[in-house]
Structure formats: C-alpha cells, structure tokens
C-alpha angles and dihedrals in degrees: 000000000000116000116252091227124013094215094062118088127215088245091056091050091049091049092048090051090052093046102044109025111076102182113086090212093051091047090053092048093048092048092050091049104037100033104026095033096227114167123242098254096054089045090053090054093045093051096034093240136118120268088243091058091049091049091051092051093046096046095046094042093047092051090051097049097040090055086067098045 
C-alpha cells in the first residue's frame, strides 16, 4: 500500500488514530488498514463485517485523522 503522503510517518498515523478515533473497533480497523496494509476483504472477515462497512469506517476515519496531520 502506497502512503497517502510521504512526509507522514507510521508513528504519526498511529498516534493520530489513538488521539482522534474514539471507537476501539474503528481504531483497530484503521491500524490494520493504514499501518499493516491489510485489504478490505480480509478485514471484513477478521471483524465479521461487510467490505462496505469496512470501507466506510476506513474512509471516514482516514479523513478525520489526516485533517490533523
């Protein structure tokens, strides 16, 4: 997975997830997607959700954290 911005470190992304995402489930999903690079379908299986639900969480959460980075 290619980084969204080259000047942002993994540590900064992880800290932003901790600071701005309040749901433990959503934090776990965002970390698995943005830091570990896991695709939507395996995440859906791992969290017993649909790929569409995972995509919604990732897109909304990413928008929220990247506003602060």
